[in-house]
N, C-alpha and C positions, 0 to 999 in steps of 0.2 A: 505494500500500500503506500504508494507516494503521498508524503505530507509536505505542503507548502506553507508558508507562513510570512509574516511582515509585522514590524512593530514599530511604534513611534512614540515620542515622549518630547512634549513641548512645554515652553514656559508659557503660562497664562497672561493674557494682556494687561492684568493688573498685579502681575507678580515680578519682583526682582530677581527670583532664582528659582529654580526647579528643584524639588525635592523628592520628586517621583523617580523610580527606576525600574526597568525592566530588561529581560534578557531571555533569550531562547537557548537551549543547549541540547545536543544529541547525548543520549545515555542509553547504553546497551540497546542499541537497535530501536531506541524509542526517540521520543522528543519530551523534554521537560521545560514548560514556559511558566515564567514567574514575573508577576507585577506588585509594586510595591509603592505605597505613597507615604513618605516621610512627614513626621512631626517632630517640633521642636526648634528652638531658636539657634542663633550662631552656626548656621549649617549644619546643626545637629541632626535634623530630619533627613538630610541627603546622605549624610553618613550612616544612618539607622537603615535608610533603604537599600544602600549598596551592601551593607553587611549582611542584610537578611538575604538578598539574592544569592551572593556568594556562599553562604554558608548552607543555604537549601541546596543549590549545586553541589557543594562539595561533600555532604552528607549523602545524597543519592550517589555520587559516584565511588564513595568510599566504603559503603555500607551493602555490598550486593549480596550478603548472606541474609538479609531480611526481605520479606516479601514486600511488594510496592506500596501497599496501603499503610503498612507500619512504617515504611521507609517515608513516606508523605507526613504522617503525624510526628515523628521523630525529628524530621529535618526542620519542620516549622519550630517545633518546641526547642530544638538546639539553637536555631537562630534568636529564639527570644532570651535564651541564657547568654549568648555572644554579646545582644545588644547591652544587656544589663550589666556584664562585666566591664564593657567598654565604657559606659557611662561613670561606673565606679571609680574606674582608672583616669577619667578626665572629668574634673569637676564642670568644666563649662558646657559638658554634653549631658549634665543630669537632666532627666526627665525626657530624653530624646525615645521616639518610639515610632512604629511604622506601621501600617495595615500590610497584609499579605494575601495574595491569591496566587495558586499554583495549579497547574495540570500537568500529568504525566501521560502520555499517550504511549501504548505499546501493544501491538498487534490489534486485537479487538476490544481493548479495555482503555478507559480514561480514568484515572485516578486524581482526586482533586483534595485540595486543601484550602483553608481559608480563616483568617481572623480581621476583622474591622468591617470596613464598608466599601472596600474594592470589590469588584464582582466578577462572577465567572456567568456566562450565557452560553448556551448549545442552542445552533440554530438547525434545525432538522425538519425537512418535509413542509417548507415553507412557514414554519412557526418557530418562534424565539422562547427559549424556556430559559427562565432564570434559575440558575443551579443554586447560587448561594443566598443567604437570608444576611442582610446587613446586622452587624452586631453595633447598633444605634440606638440611641435615645429615642427617635421617633419610631424606629422599627418596634420597639417595646411598647410604645402607647398604641400603635396600629395592633399588635398583637393582643392586646388587653381590651381593645375595643374603645379607647379614649377619643380615636381621630379617625377619620375616614383616609382612604388613599388620596383622594383630592386635596384634603388638608395637609397631609404629609408632604405634598409636593412643595408648599409654600411656608411650611413651618418654619418659625425663626431659628429653631435648634436642630435643624436637620443635619448638621454637619456636626454634631456631638457624638463620639463614638464610645461604646460601652467597653470595648475589648480591642487592644493593641499589642503588637509585639515590643517588649521593652516596658511595658506598664507595671508587670507584677513578676515576682519570681518563677512562677508556674502559670502557664497560660492553657486553655481548653481550645482546642484546635477542631473546628467542625472539618470532618474528612470522610470520604467515601468513594465509591466508584461505581461505574456503569459500563455497558457495554456499548460500543459503535459499530455501526454496519460498515464493513468494507466496501461493498459495492455500492452505495447510496451515498449521495452527497450530503455534506454536513460541513459546519464551521464551527469553533470556537471563539469566542470574543471575550478576553479579559480586560478589565479596565478599572481605572481610579475613578473616584467620585466626580472628578473634573469632567468626565464624559456624562456619567449617568446622572449627575446632578443638573446638568444643561439639557440632555435628550431624554425623551421618554422612552419606555421600553417599545412602544409602537414605532416611534421613530427609527431607534437603531434596529428593529425587526425589518423596516423598509431598507433601511441602508445596507443591510447584509445580504439582499437579494441577488445583486449581480455577482458574477464569478471573478471578475478581476480584482485581486487585493489591492494592487496601487490605486486603482479607481476608487475602491471602496475607501482607502485610507485618506483620500484627498478630499473625498466628499465628507468624512467626519470632520476632517480638520476644518474646512470651509464652513460646516455648519455650526460647529463650536465657536470659531472665530467670529461669526456673523453675530452670534448672541453675547459676544463680548469677553467670551473665554475668561470668567472672572477667578479661574482656580488652573493650577498645572493639569495638563491631560497628557494621560498615556494608556496606549491600548497595544494589546495584541490580537491578531488575527491568524487563526490556524484553519487551513482546509484541505480537504483531500481531493478536490477538484483539480483538474489538470488547468496549469495557467498558460496562456498564449505565449508562445515561443519559448516553452520550456519543456 
């Protein structure tokens, strides 16, 4: 199964620096994608997001005796420890943290892990499925029935997250897996809230319809920047569809 991917990370139009980080790696005949949104002053968020991505990658590469789902869970937990340790060593980085979403694709399986309000989507059979649920204050209000989905979109505290790497000595990681069909077209879309906070799920679904990943990337970038790009925005698109000229 040929897997194609593309990713981008851009500084928001109202931001002076970009604390997001993303990368994609080949691991054991599979593909590992990670997206993080760093938090903290003095560029500490940028350090946290990069440290999370590199730690998750290294854990996957160095622990091939574990099954993939356990590896996903432990890789993200290990990145939490590394961020805490780094903050303790460097006082100006105290309080640094990051969200994280990761997907590992191998054969017919997708293994995923999640902490924070960055998201994983799966586009299949012309429908967008939100795989992750935000670890956010607004999501908790939604779950408890205090607000409606419409109210959540404009809630003044929609950027407050309840869980992040580096926040506590131990962290609970949402993680699971599901099967993906080899011979049917699909896409994975991983993004920070700089994307999902600007575009609705319905808009994301429409933008993922085309096959060409570069075209989709340009479309997302244009749409977000036309709405002022209030936050940094980062996303990864993974597809099993053949790309033109490839």
